[in-house]
Backbone as a chain_set.jsonl record, in Angstrom:
{"seq": "MAVHPKRRRARTKLVMKASPKDLATRNDVSRRDAEEAVRTLLRWAGEDPAREGLLETPKRVVEAYTDWFSGYAINPNEYLSRTFEETGGYDEMVVLRDIEFESHCEHHMAPIIGRAHVGYLPRGKVVGISKLARVVEVFARRFQVQEKMTAEIAGCINEVLQPAGVGVVIEAVHECMTTRGIHKRGVSMITSKMLGSFRSDARTRNEFLTFIDIRDRR", "coords": {"N": [[3.988, 108.024, 293.538], [3.949, 109.313, 290.269], [4.157, 107.363, 287.276], [6.572, 107.799, 284.813], [5.62, 108.862, 281.559], [7.072, 107.832, 279.279], [8.41, 105.676, 280.377], [6.238, 104.069, 281.099], [5.155, 103.391, 278.597], [7.233, 101.859, 277.595], [7.201, 99.646, 279.276], [4.705, 98.55, 278.683], [5.077, 97.832, 276.02], [6.969, 95.848, 276.335], [5.505, 93.818, 277.604], [3.661, 93.189, 275.623], [5.188, 92.044, 273.664], [5.426, 89.138, 271.923], [6.229, 85.725, 272.269], [6.834, 82.672, 270.324], [5.489, 80.703, 271.825], [3.651, 82.235, 273.21], [1.969, 82.924, 271.168], [0.563, 80.695, 270.599], [-2.381, 79.0, 269.705], [-5.664, 78.361, 270.965], [-8.622, 76.799, 270.604], [-9.078, 78.4, 268.371], [-8.312, 80.913, 269.246], [-5.74, 83.124, 269.92], [-3.082, 83.077, 272.346], [-2.079, 85.589, 272.873], [-4.231, 87.255, 272.137], [-6.057, 86.433, 274.056], [-4.82, 87.314, 276.408], [-4.872, 90.046, 275.921], [-7.583, 90.488, 276.066], [-7.995, 90.253, 278.8], [-6.612, 92.507, 279.666], [-8.277, 94.438, 278.598], [-10.595, 94.096, 280.177], [-9.527, 94.828, 282.637], [-9.006, 97.554, 282.18], [-11.637, 98.389, 281.746], [-12.69, 97.991, 284.267], [-11.526, 100.049, 285.593], [-8.847, 100.101, 286.073], [-5.264, 100.284, 285.47], [-3.651, 98.497, 283.168], [-0.939, 98.633, 282.747], [0.196, 99.182, 285.128], [2.559, 98.406, 287.686], [1.9, 96.259, 289.45], [0.064, 94.859, 287.969], [1.157, 93.977, 285.635], [1.854, 91.299, 285.024], [-0.557, 90.095, 285.313], [-2.478, 89.494, 283.133], [-1.174, 87.305, 281.89], [-1.103, 85.478, 284.026], [-3.842, 85.083, 284.464], [-4.679, 83.867, 282.07], [-3.194, 81.516, 282.21], [-4.377, 80.436, 284.481], [-6.973, 80.025, 283.526], [-6.432, 78.053, 281.673], [-6.011, 75.905, 283.335], [-8.388, 75.859, 284.97], [-10.392, 75.358, 283.063], [-9.779, 73.039, 281.754], [-11.257, 70.816, 281.242], [-12.633, 70.878, 278.847], [-10.997, 69.852, 276.929], [-10.884, 67.159, 277.293], [-12.171, 63.884, 276.976], [-14.558, 62.507, 278.888], [-15.561, 59.921, 278.778], [-13.467, 58.245, 278.176], [-12.119, 57.76, 280.538], [-13.653, 55.861, 281.764], [-13.484, 53.659, 280.21], [-11.819, 51.499, 280.703], [-12.473, 48.668, 282.365], [-13.172, 46.288, 285.037], [-13.805, 42.889, 285.269], [-13.41, 40.811, 286.972], [-14.702, 40.426, 289.744], [-15.333, 38.798, 291.818], [-17.942, 37.999, 291.942], [-19.279, 40.168, 292.95], [-22.09, 42.207, 293.228], [-23.327, 44.345, 294.314], [-24.127, 47.722, 295.384], [-21.942, 50.38, 294.414], [-20.347, 53.075, 295.79], [-19.077, 56.346, 295.769], [-18.28, 58.943, 297.73], [-18.297, 62.462, 298.688], [-16.626, 63.82, 296.791], [-14.654, 66.319, 296.196], [-14.87, 69.411, 294.408], [-14.106, 72.138, 292.164], [-15.727, 74.537, 290.278], [-17.072, 76.707, 287.685], [-19.68, 79.021, 287.261], [-21.729, 79.363, 284.387], [-23.137, 81.645, 283.976], [-22.21, 83.924, 285.368], [-19.534, 83.487, 285.513], [-18.461, 82.929, 287.947], [-17.036, 81.3, 290.852], [-17.983, 77.914, 291.661], [-18.201, 75.947, 294.392], [-17.957, 72.765, 295.662], [-19.134, 69.412, 296.437], [-19.372, 66.113, 295.172], [-21.405, 63.178, 295.017], [-21.348, 59.904, 294.04], [-22.878, 57.004, 292.752], [-23.32, 53.606, 291.658], [-24.935, 50.678, 290.354], [-23.436, 47.869, 289.62], [-23.294, 45.874, 286.633], [-21.978, 43.232, 286.113], [-19.44, 44.35, 285.622], [-16.928, 46.558, 286.9], [-15.473, 49.794, 287.598], [-12.34, 51.452, 288.17], [-12.169, 53.292, 291.197], [-11.017, 55.829, 291.244], [-11.462, 56.741, 288.731], [-14.097, 57.485, 288.643], [-14.011, 59.807, 290.156], [-12.455, 61.323, 288.458], [-14.138, 61.679, 286.285], [-16.058, 63.369, 287.394], [-14.389, 65.559, 287.809], [-13.686, 66.319, 285.183], [-16.106, 67.317, 284.082], [-16.566, 69.339, 285.922], [-14.542, 71.118, 285.369], [-15.385, 72.925, 283.419], [-17.429, 75.577, 282.096], [-20.362, 75.817, 283.957], [-23.745, 74.807, 284.811], [-25.255, 73.82, 287.729], [-27.332, 71.909, 287.724], [-27.166, 70.864, 285.147], [-24.564, 69.803, 285.147], [-24.827, 67.758, 287.034], [-26.577, 66.005, 285.691], [-24.999, 65.42, 283.457], [-22.789, 63.993, 284.493], [-24.056, 61.692, 285.542], [-25.213, 60.701, 283.182], [-22.956, 60.105, 281.631], [-21.671, 58.03, 283.086], [-23.695, 56.136, 283.005], [-23.949, 55.657, 280.251], [-21.434, 54.582, 279.45], [-20.686, 52.511, 281.303], [-23.016, 51.089, 281.507], [-24.69, 50.226, 283.739], [-26.941, 48.708, 286.198], [-28.154, 50.763, 287.45], [-27.781, 54.291, 288.238], [-26.726, 56.863, 290.433], [-26.429, 60.272, 291.219], [-25.51, 62.886, 293.289], [-25.159, 66.279, 293.965], [-23.811, 68.817, 295.953], [-23.389, 72.224, 296.496], [-21.815, 75.467, 296.823], [-22.55, 78.587, 295.498], [-20.777, 81.197, 294.272], [-21.664, 83.291, 292.796], [-23.927, 83.979, 293.986], [-23.25, 84.444, 296.614], [-21.277, 86.442, 296.638], [-22.167, 88.53, 295.124], [-25.085, 90.215, 293.801], [-27.733, 88.959, 295.568], [-26.261, 88.418, 297.83], [-26.143, 86.286, 299.805], [-24.922, 84.29, 302.269], [-23.788, 81.039, 303.431], [-25.565, 79.398, 302.18], [-26.407, 76.527, 300.419], [-26.693, 74.556, 297.446], [-28.505, 71.733, 296.351], [-28.538, 69.081, 294.094], [-29.84, 66.316, 292.213], [-29.567, 63.282, 290.284], [-31.103, 60.493, 289.146], [-30.914, 57.338, 287.671], [-32.107, 54.43, 285.917], [-32.387, 51.641, 288.082], [-32.015, 53.194, 290.33], [-33.81, 55.15, 290.051], [-36.264, 53.876, 289.589], [-36.621, 52.061, 291.66], [-37.428, 52.387, 294.893], [-36.172, 51.394, 297.172], [-33.522, 50.93, 296.392], [-32.759, 53.528, 295.761], [-33.064, 54.796, 298.278], [-31.162, 53.392, 299.738], [-28.801, 54.288, 298.553], [-28.941, 57.059, 299.188], [-28.783, 56.852, 301.932], [-26.214, 55.831, 302.234], [-24.61, 57.986, 301.307], [-25.368, 60.03, 302.993], [-25.984, 63.008, 303.283], [-26.473, 64.892, 305.161], [-25.49, 67.579, 307.322], [-22.116, 67.286, 307.691], [-19.95, 68.683, 308.388]], "CA": [[4.702, 108.814, 292.543], [3.446, 108.963, 288.934], [5.104, 106.706, 286.377], [6.894, 108.636, 283.662], [4.947, 108.326, 280.366], [7.957, 107.043, 278.427], [8.658, 104.415, 281.068], [5.024, 103.275, 281.02], [5.047, 102.843, 277.243], [8.259, 100.828, 277.443], [6.736, 98.456, 279.972], [3.602, 97.968, 277.923], [5.642, 97.216, 274.827], [7.642, 94.63, 276.76], [4.487, 92.816, 277.878], [2.982, 92.824, 274.393], [6.079, 91.302, 272.787], [4.985, 87.742, 272.049], [7.083, 84.634, 271.811], [6.025, 81.655, 269.642], [4.609, 80.035, 272.774], [2.563, 83.155, 273.517], [1.082, 83.001, 270.017], [-0.132, 79.426, 270.439], [-3.826, 79.183, 269.703], [-6.518, 77.379, 271.614], [-9.994, 77.043, 270.142], [-9.003, 79.493, 267.38], [-7.987, 82.189, 269.891], [-4.334, 83.119, 270.301], [-2.808, 83.438, 273.739], [-1.919, 87.044, 272.923], [-5.567, 87.848, 272.14], [-6.675, 86.141, 275.351], [-4.232, 88.218, 277.391], [-5.354, 91.39, 275.641], [-8.952, 90.551, 276.582], [-7.877, 90.508, 280.236], [-6.246, 93.924, 279.806], [-9.489, 95.212, 278.32], [-11.437, 94.037, 281.369], [-8.887, 95.63, 283.676], [-9.27, 98.961, 281.862], [-13.065, 98.612, 281.934], [-12.933, 98.049, 285.71], [-10.963, 101.286, 286.107], [-7.438, 99.91, 286.373], [-4.25, 100.53, 284.451], [-2.927, 97.234, 282.956], [0.504, 98.863, 282.729], [0.682, 99.358, 286.494], [3.52, 97.349, 288.005], [1.272, 95.105, 290.072], [-0.834, 94.181, 287.027], [1.861, 93.649, 284.391], [1.819, 89.859, 284.785], [-1.905, 89.57, 285.554], [-3.072, 88.813, 281.975], [-0.524, 86.008, 281.714], [-1.544, 84.593, 285.102], [-5.252, 84.748, 284.266], [-4.758, 82.896, 280.974], [-2.697, 80.242, 282.733], [-5.407, 79.916, 285.384], [-8.069, 79.528, 282.681], [-5.98, 76.79, 281.085], [-6.23, 74.89, 284.369], [-9.795, 75.81, 285.383], [-11.291, 74.89, 282.012], [-9.12, 71.954, 281.025], [-12.221, 69.762, 280.963], [-13.102, 70.921, 277.46], [-10.059, 69.119, 276.071], [-10.853, 65.763, 277.726], [-13.378, 63.091, 276.798], [-14.699, 61.766, 280.142], [-15.862, 58.51, 278.505], [-12.229, 57.476, 278.118], [-11.742, 57.351, 281.886], [-14.467, 54.718, 282.171], [-13.389, 52.616, 279.193], [-11.131, 50.319, 281.247], [-13.259, 48.108, 283.457], [-12.723, 45.016, 285.59], [-14.901, 41.927, 285.381], [-13.092, 39.873, 288.051], [-15.188, 41.072, 290.96], [-15.709, 37.789, 292.808], [-19.392, 37.919, 292.022], [-19.847, 41.348, 293.615], [-23.141, 42.831, 292.435], [-24.0, 45.339, 295.148], [-23.893, 49.117, 295.037], [-20.625, 51.004, 294.573], [-20.588, 54.492, 296.072], [-17.937, 57.213, 296.07], [-18.888, 60.177, 298.21], [-17.43, 63.585, 299.074], [-15.651, 64.168, 295.752], [-14.603, 67.777, 296.174], [-14.605, 69.987, 293.091], [-14.274, 73.579, 291.939], [-16.19, 74.804, 288.925], [-17.452, 78.101, 287.475], [-21.012, 79.113, 286.661], [-21.682, 79.925, 283.043], [-23.887, 82.9, 283.923], [-21.406, 85.041, 285.865], [-18.141, 83.056, 285.542], [-18.057, 82.935, 289.352], [-16.754, 79.935, 291.311], [-18.909, 76.995, 292.316], [-17.377, 75.079, 295.224], [-18.85, 71.765, 296.223], [-18.731, 68.014, 296.46], [-20.278, 65.223, 294.451], [-21.542, 61.812, 295.518], [-21.662, 59.096, 292.866], [-23.085, 55.589, 293.012], [-23.901, 52.824, 290.567], [-25.177, 49.268, 290.626], [-22.744, 47.236, 288.488], [-23.884, 44.739, 285.952], [-20.915, 42.383, 285.595], [-18.127, 44.986, 285.521], [-16.746, 47.761, 287.708], [-14.403, 50.678, 287.146], [-11.522, 51.967, 289.266], [-12.9, 54.386, 291.84], [-10.43, 57.125, 290.895], [-12.018, 57.16, 287.441], [-15.346, 58.197, 288.923], [-13.626, 61.153, 290.576], [-11.953, 62.032, 287.279], [-15.3, 62.077, 285.487], [-16.578, 64.567, 288.047], [-13.428, 66.639, 287.587], [-13.767, 66.781, 283.792], [-17.287, 68.159, 283.908], [-16.428, 70.518, 286.773], [-13.603, 72.056, 284.751], [-16.039, 73.586, 282.299], [-18.473, 76.466, 282.591], [-21.418, 74.888, 284.324], [-24.953, 74.991, 285.607], [-25.169, 72.634, 288.577], [-28.295, 70.901, 287.288], [-26.621, 70.22, 283.945], [-23.391, 69.024, 285.541], [-25.322, 66.548, 287.695], [-27.107, 65.116, 284.653], [-23.906, 64.992, 282.581], [-22.012, 62.952, 285.174], [-24.871, 60.476, 285.578], [-25.366, 60.203, 281.813], [-21.685, 59.541, 281.18], [-21.485, 56.739, 283.756], [-24.725, 55.221, 282.509], [-23.674, 55.333, 278.851], [-20.22, 53.788, 279.274], [-20.683, 51.306, 282.128], [-24.306, 50.404, 281.341], [-25.026, 49.522, 284.982], [-28.375, 48.567, 286.46], [-28.634, 52.067, 287.879], [-26.786, 55.321, 288.577], [-27.199, 57.981, 291.235], [-25.467, 61.365, 291.415], [-25.986, 64.013, 294.092], [-24.151, 67.333, 294.092], [-24.134, 69.947, 296.841], [-22.37, 73.229, 296.203], [-22.021, 76.883, 297.119], [-22.374, 79.384, 294.283], [-20.309, 82.523, 294.662], [-22.438, 84.315, 292.091], [-24.995, 84.322, 294.92], [-22.697, 84.875, 297.897], [-20.397, 87.611, 296.52], [-22.834, 89.556, 294.315], [-26.53, 90.052, 293.777], [-28.449, 88.898, 296.841], [-25.252, 88.351, 298.9], [-26.571, 85.382, 300.867], [-23.903, 83.296, 302.598], [-24.262, 79.882, 304.173], [-26.614, 78.734, 301.406], [-25.888, 75.56, 299.459], [-27.68, 74.014, 296.507], [-28.399, 70.285, 296.192], [-29.207, 68.534, 292.917], [-29.665, 64.87, 292.082], [-29.999, 62.621, 289.053], [-31.225, 59.052, 289.355], [-31.2, 56.604, 286.44], [-32.279, 52.99, 286.072], [-32.971, 51.167, 289.329], [-31.972, 54.261, 291.33], [-35.016, 55.944, 289.843], [-37.479, 53.062, 289.611], [-36.71, 51.265, 292.881], [-37.265, 53.27, 296.054], [-35.225, 50.793, 298.122], [-32.171, 51.207, 295.89], [-32.518, 54.972, 295.914], [-32.9, 55.092, 299.698], [-29.873, 52.84, 300.165], [-27.787, 55.23, 298.079], [-29.026, 58.282, 299.983], [-28.291, 56.508, 303.269], [-24.757, 55.703, 302.13], [-23.923, 59.282, 301.16], [-25.726, 60.773, 304.204], [-25.544, 64.38, 302.995], [-26.729, 65.819, 306.272], [-24.306, 68.39, 307.643], [-21.03, 66.536, 308.306], [-18.79, 69.57, 308.497]], "C": [[4.271, 108.37, 291.16], [4.543, 108.312, 288.109], [5.336, 107.602, 285.178], [6.258, 108.029, 282.42], [5.82, 107.449, 279.505], [8.223, 105.687, 279.057], [7.44, 103.51, 280.978], [4.889, 102.642, 279.645], [6.038, 101.712, 277.048], [7.809, 99.538, 278.108], [5.628, 97.768, 279.198], [4.11, 97.25, 276.686], [6.316, 95.901, 275.169], [6.632, 93.503, 276.981], [3.864, 92.306, 276.579], [3.868, 92.045, 273.433], [5.839, 89.812, 272.977], [6.027, 86.775, 271.518], [6.219, 83.645, 271.052], [5.063, 80.941, 270.578], [3.404, 80.914, 273.087], [1.532, 83.189, 272.393], [0.325, 81.701, 269.775], [-1.627, 79.657, 270.556], [-4.515, 78.052, 270.436], [-7.95, 77.724, 271.241], [-10.068, 78.295, 269.256], [-8.779, 80.87, 268.0], [-6.53, 82.127, 270.325], [-4.18, 83.517, 271.761], [-2.681, 84.951, 273.867], [-3.273, 87.743, 272.958], [-6.271, 87.62, 273.469], [-6.133, 87.085, 276.425], [-4.707, 89.65, 277.177], [-6.794, 91.564, 276.129], [-8.953, 90.823, 278.085], [-7.515, 91.969, 280.47], [-7.458, 94.811, 279.566], [-10.408, 95.229, 279.536], [-10.846, 94.856, 282.51], [-9.135, 97.114, 283.438], [-10.725, 99.299, 282.116], [-13.4, 98.754, 283.418], [-12.384, 99.329, 286.331], [-9.494, 101.198, 286.445], [-6.549, 100.266, 285.194], [-3.446, 99.245, 284.272], [-1.417, 97.392, 282.944], [1.068, 99.131, 284.117], [1.518, 98.151, 286.903], [2.858, 96.09, 288.558], [0.399, 94.292, 289.141], [-0.145, 93.721, 285.744], [1.746, 92.166, 284.044], [0.422, 89.259, 284.944], [-2.521, 88.909, 284.336], [-2.479, 87.427, 281.737], [-1.019, 85.018, 282.765], [-2.998, 84.159, 284.913], [-5.409, 83.705, 283.166], [-4.268, 81.528, 281.431], [-3.715, 79.604, 283.68], [-6.579, 79.345, 284.59], [-7.696, 78.197, 282.033], [-6.208, 75.643, 282.052], [-7.721, 74.745, 284.674], [-10.709, 75.17, 284.339], [-10.65, 73.82, 281.133], [-10.089, 70.843, 280.653], [-12.728, 69.746, 279.538], [-12.228, 70.086, 276.532], [-10.022, 67.625, 276.386], [-12.202, 65.101, 277.479], [-13.56, 62.23, 278.053], [-14.998, 60.28, 279.933], [-14.606, 57.644, 278.541], [-11.797, 56.998, 279.503], [-12.466, 56.079, 282.313], [-14.326, 53.529, 281.234], [-12.689, 51.352, 279.698], [-11.874, 49.822, 282.479], [-12.688, 46.771, 283.905], [-13.93, 44.098, 285.78], [-14.646, 40.884, 286.459], [-13.436, 40.527, 289.385], [-15.611, 40.078, 292.027], [-17.204, 37.671, 292.992], [-20.049, 39.107, 292.697], [-20.88, 42.013, 292.712], [-23.951, 43.826, 293.258], [-23.544, 46.747, 294.747], [-22.443, 49.542, 295.301], [-20.861, 52.507, 294.716], [-19.276, 55.196, 296.382], [-18.517, 58.559, 296.485], [-17.832, 61.225, 298.544], [-16.304, 63.826, 298.073], [-15.643, 65.687, 295.633], [-14.277, 68.291, 294.776], [-14.733, 71.51, 293.145], [-14.689, 73.764, 290.499], [-16.487, 76.297, 288.81], [-18.817, 78.143, 286.793], [-20.924, 79.821, 285.317], [-22.418, 81.255, 282.936], [-23.052, 84.099, 284.345], [-19.916, 84.721, 285.912], [-17.583, 83.1, 286.958], [-17.861, 81.499, 289.829], [-17.972, 79.215, 291.886], [-18.036, 76.008, 293.08], [-18.284, 74.033, 295.866], [-18.259, 70.379, 296.282], [-19.816, 67.182, 295.797], [-20.265, 63.851, 295.099], [-22.053, 60.974, 294.348], [-21.835, 57.637, 293.265], [-23.637, 54.883, 291.79], [-24.036, 51.378, 290.997], [-24.619, 48.485, 289.45], [-23.522, 46.052, 287.91], [-22.746, 43.954, 285.287], [-19.551, 43.02, 285.489], [-18.106, 46.244, 286.373], [-15.58, 48.564, 287.14], [-13.614, 51.142, 288.358], [-12.154, 53.209, 289.867], [-12.309, 55.759, 291.503], [-11.001, 57.652, 289.584], [-13.34, 57.886, 287.629], [-15.049, 59.639, 289.332], [-13.14, 61.976, 289.387], [-13.093, 62.48, 286.368], [-15.926, 63.343, 286.074], [-15.693, 65.765, 287.735], [-13.517, 67.202, 286.172], [-14.942, 67.723, 283.607], [-17.225, 69.417, 284.761], [-15.542, 71.564, 286.12], [-14.113, 72.553, 283.402], [-16.99, 74.622, 282.9], [-19.718, 75.631, 282.814], [-22.657, 75.553, 284.904], [-25.048, 73.713, 286.433], [-26.124, 71.532, 288.138], [-27.767, 70.132, 286.077], [-25.442, 69.33, 284.284], [-23.814, 67.707, 286.185], [-25.808, 65.536, 286.667], [-26.001, 64.583, 283.755], [-23.089, 63.867, 283.213], [-22.777, 61.636, 285.18], [-24.998, 59.866, 284.186], [-24.11, 59.537, 281.294], [-21.466, 58.156, 281.784], [-22.463, 55.709, 283.212], [-24.427, 54.752, 281.087], [-22.507, 54.36, 278.712], [-20.281, 52.471, 280.049], [-21.936, 50.463, 281.936], [-24.663, 49.582, 282.585], [-26.539, 49.359, 285.118], [-28.977, 49.896, 286.901], [-27.507, 52.993, 288.257], [-27.458, 56.384, 289.44], [-26.102, 59.008, 291.414], [-26.149, 62.463, 292.223], [-24.847, 65.012, 294.218], [-24.676, 68.399, 295.039], [-23.009, 70.959, 296.702], [-22.809, 74.623, 296.639], [-21.681, 77.673, 295.869], [-21.984, 80.808, 294.662], [-20.944, 83.647, 293.854], [-23.607, 84.771, 292.968], [-24.45, 84.881, 296.228], [-21.882, 86.16, 297.805], [-20.996, 88.73, 295.683], [-24.342, 89.355, 294.448], [-27.144, 90.078, 295.165], [-27.522, 88.789, 298.036], [-25.707, 87.492, 300.082], [-25.521, 84.298, 301.08], [-24.515, 82.137, 303.386], [-25.379, 79.129, 303.467], [-25.969, 77.772, 300.421], [-27.031, 75.017, 298.622], [-27.43, 72.518, 296.347], [-29.191, 69.853, 294.966], [-28.94, 67.037, 292.849], [-30.146, 64.401, 290.728], [-29.967, 61.12, 289.299], [-31.631, 58.393, 288.036], [-31.359, 55.118, 286.744], [-32.935, 52.637, 287.389], [-32.937, 52.221, 290.434], [-33.219, 55.137, 291.232], [-36.295, 55.126, 290.053], [-37.692, 52.304, 290.919], [-36.412, 52.145, 294.088], [-36.255, 52.715, 297.044], [-33.782, 51.06, 297.695], [-31.819, 52.673, 296.091], [-32.276, 55.32, 297.381], [-31.583, 54.549, 300.249], [-28.741, 53.774, 299.768], [-27.781, 56.491, 298.932], [-28.56, 58.05, 301.413], [-26.767, 56.42, 303.27], [-24.074, 57.072, 302.1], [-24.22, 60.206, 302.34], [-25.289, 62.231, 304.099], [-25.959, 65.379, 304.053], [-25.403, 66.454, 306.702], [-23.253, 67.552, 308.386], [-19.783, 67.378, 308.459], [-18.276, 69.629, 309.932]], "O": [[4.228, 107.17, 290.889], [5.715, 108.666, 288.227], [4.382, 108.11, 284.59], [6.334, 106.816, 282.224], [5.361, 106.408, 279.035], [8.259, 104.669, 278.365], [7.587, 102.301, 280.797], [4.54, 101.466, 279.543], [5.721, 100.712, 276.405], [8.013, 98.454, 277.562], [5.616, 96.543, 279.073], [3.62, 96.174, 276.345], [6.25, 94.945, 274.396], [6.877, 92.362, 276.588], [3.572, 91.116, 276.456], [3.365, 91.445, 272.484], [6.028, 89.285, 274.073], [6.621, 86.986, 270.46], [4.993, 83.74, 271.109], [3.946, 80.606, 270.183], [2.282, 80.424, 273.215], [0.355, 83.452, 272.637], [-0.473, 81.616, 268.84], [-2.082, 80.421, 271.408], [-4.007, 76.934, 270.511], [-8.43, 78.82, 271.534], [-10.977, 79.117, 269.373], [-9.028, 81.887, 267.352], [-6.124, 81.192, 271.015], [-5.031, 84.199, 272.333], [-3.124, 85.531, 274.858], [-3.46, 88.702, 273.706], [-6.99, 88.492, 273.958], [-6.89, 87.593, 277.252], [-4.92, 90.386, 278.14], [-7.182, 92.652, 276.554], [-9.816, 91.544, 278.585], [-8.055, 92.602, 281.377], [-7.644, 95.817, 280.251], [-10.946, 96.28, 279.885], [-11.576, 95.501, 283.261], [-9.439, 97.854, 284.374], [-11.03, 100.369, 282.64], [-14.278, 99.533, 283.791], [-12.728, 99.665, 287.464], [-8.941, 102.121, 287.043], [-7.017, 100.512, 284.083], [-2.631, 98.919, 285.135], [-0.686, 96.415, 283.108], [2.278, 99.29, 284.275], [1.225, 97.019, 286.517], [3.219, 94.978, 288.174], [0.025, 93.165, 289.466], [-0.786, 93.144, 284.866], [1.56, 91.821, 282.877], [0.231, 88.061, 284.736], [-3.065, 87.814, 284.483], [-3.205, 86.485, 281.419], [-1.32, 83.867, 282.45], [-3.344, 83.007, 285.171], [-6.187, 82.763, 283.311], [-4.855, 80.504, 281.082], [-3.893, 78.386, 283.683], [-7.117, 78.296, 284.944], [-8.544, 77.321, 281.866], [-6.558, 74.536, 281.64], [-8.257, 73.637, 284.642], [-11.689, 74.514, 284.691], [-10.937, 73.712, 279.94], [-9.759, 70.002, 279.817], [-13.204, 68.716, 279.061], [-12.677, 69.662, 275.466], [-9.216, 66.896, 275.808], [-13.25, 65.691, 277.742], [-12.781, 61.301, 278.263], [-14.719, 59.465, 280.812], [-14.662, 56.465, 278.89], [-11.175, 55.942, 279.625], [-11.955, 55.31, 283.128], [-14.973, 52.502, 281.435], [-12.933, 50.26, 279.185], [-11.894, 50.489, 283.513], [-11.83, 46.194, 283.238], [-14.937, 44.485, 286.373], [-15.558, 40.145, 286.828], [-12.58, 41.1, 290.058], [-16.189, 40.471, 293.04], [-17.683, 37.292, 294.062], [-21.244, 39.07, 292.99], [-20.584, 42.346, 291.565], [-25.106, 44.115, 292.946], [-22.686, 46.917, 293.881], [-21.817, 49.12, 296.273], [-21.498, 53.128, 293.865], [-18.464, 54.7, 297.162], [-19.167, 59.235, 295.687], [-16.645, 60.922, 298.667], [-15.153, 64.015, 298.467], [-16.544, 66.267, 295.026], [-13.499, 67.675, 294.047], [-15.369, 72.077, 294.033], [-14.069, 73.205, 289.594], [-16.191, 77.064, 289.727], [-19.074, 77.387, 285.857], [-20.143, 80.756, 285.139], [-22.331, 81.925, 281.906], [-23.164, 85.173, 283.754], [-19.113, 85.569, 286.301], [-16.382, 83.285, 287.154], [-18.456, 80.577, 289.271], [-18.852, 79.816, 292.501], [-17.219, 75.309, 292.481], [-19.26, 74.375, 296.533], [-17.045, 70.194, 296.189], [-21.004, 67.502, 295.855], [-19.257, 63.415, 295.654], [-23.073, 61.301, 293.742], [-21.033, 57.096, 294.026], [-24.34, 55.487, 290.98], [-23.333, 50.915, 291.895], [-25.246, 48.431, 288.391], [-24.276, 45.357, 288.592], [-22.571, 44.001, 284.069], [-18.569, 42.307, 285.282], [-19.126, 46.911, 286.547], [-14.809, 48.074, 286.315], [-14.159, 51.217, 289.459], [-12.622, 54.083, 289.139], [-13.038, 56.75, 291.481], [-11.023, 58.861, 289.351], [-13.67, 58.795, 286.867], [-15.738, 60.571, 288.916], [-13.382, 63.181, 289.317], [-13.017, 63.542, 285.751], [-16.278, 64.269, 285.344], [-16.186, 66.852, 287.433], [-13.435, 68.414, 285.977], [-14.793, 68.805, 283.039], [-17.768, 70.453, 284.376], [-15.761, 72.763, 286.294], [-13.391, 72.596, 282.406], [-17.319, 74.549, 284.084], [-20.092, 74.826, 281.961], [-22.624, 76.676, 285.405], [-24.929, 72.621, 285.879], [-25.771, 70.353, 288.174], [-27.903, 68.912, 285.994], [-25.33, 68.221, 283.763], [-23.224, 66.662, 285.912], [-25.49, 64.35, 286.757], [-26.049, 63.428, 283.332], [-22.738, 62.898, 282.539], [-22.217, 60.586, 284.863], [-24.901, 58.649, 284.03], [-24.18, 58.524, 280.598], [-21.115, 57.216, 281.072], [-22.104, 54.553, 282.987], [-24.629, 53.582, 280.761], [-22.587, 53.411, 277.933], [-19.956, 51.419, 279.497], [-21.918, 49.256, 282.177], [-24.909, 48.38, 282.488], [-27.309, 49.809, 284.27], [-30.177, 50.123, 286.741], [-26.402, 52.545, 288.563], [-28.608, 56.757, 289.207], [-24.965, 58.656, 291.727], [-27.24, 62.913, 291.874], [-23.715, 64.645, 294.535], [-25.826, 68.828, 294.945], [-21.83, 70.612, 296.777], [-23.996, 74.909, 296.799], [-20.639, 77.45, 295.252], [-22.757, 81.531, 295.291], [-20.784, 84.821, 294.186], [-24.204, 85.819, 292.722], [-25.103, 85.696, 296.879], [-21.795, 86.901, 298.785], [-20.379, 89.786, 295.547], [-24.803, 88.437, 295.125], [-27.085, 91.093, 295.86], [-27.951, 89.044, 299.162], [-25.657, 87.935, 301.229], [-25.259, 83.489, 300.19], [-25.612, 82.247, 303.933], [-26.066, 78.313, 304.083], [-25.078, 78.162, 299.668], [-28.188, 75.021, 299.044], [-26.285, 72.083, 296.223], [-30.36, 70.206, 294.811], [-27.934, 66.552, 293.366], [-31.007, 65.021, 290.103], [-28.923, 60.555, 289.622], [-32.57, 58.834, 287.372], [-30.803, 54.616, 287.72], [-33.926, 53.254, 287.778], [-33.733, 52.159, 291.372], [-33.626, 55.778, 292.201], [-37.274, 55.614, 290.617], [-38.822, 51.945, 291.249], [-35.28, 52.592, 294.28], [-35.548, 53.485, 297.695], [-32.928, 51.376, 298.523], [-30.72, 53.009, 296.533], [-31.355, 56.079, 297.684], [-30.963, 55.164, 301.117], [-27.828, 54.023, 300.556], [-26.717, 56.943, 299.355], [-28.003, 58.952, 302.039], [-26.113, 56.884, 304.204], [-23.076, 57.287, 302.789], [-23.408, 61.075, 302.657], [-24.33, 62.642, 304.753], [-25.811, 66.586, 303.862], [-24.331, 65.901, 306.458], [-23.451, 67.159, 309.536], [-18.685, 66.85, 308.639], [-17.303, 70.329, 310.211]]}, "num_chains": 1, "name": "protein.A"}
């Protein structure tokens, strides 16, 4: 049954009425403008933003973006700033594998779903393992290219901890490839970044790759 024109206008006016919270800006863009951008995309796709099922969609999308792209507001170096030097003389490799993450590609804004494996060879100090996962999370919660994300994580750990070496391997599925374009499912992409001894010493690199064992473990 068609919605009466007067009723439709009333609903649209209700949605557009902004509270002070709605007018809060982020990166010089107001929440109201962000929600209106979602309505524009809905109209462009052929939908009616005033339809009952879509009335709250702009608000939900903006809230989702606040979560998905929270990494822009966080400095990942801060997570690694607190280290521990009482390691009982431990100077062997530290590896954290299977760090699951969700990101979005910067080319199509489509999801990237994957896992990261991070290792480093400490030089007198170590960091809490949860902090390594948080570093991955910060970079994942930005628009990304997998190759760049891999290098950023390795560079951050190397810069702050200054270890003897760093290794990062990421394997992920890109939905810009599985849900559009070539439509190829079951394909994953693997990237790696090796710094310091992980790059110069084949034995160190092989030990790291053995630890993470990225062969199909599903």
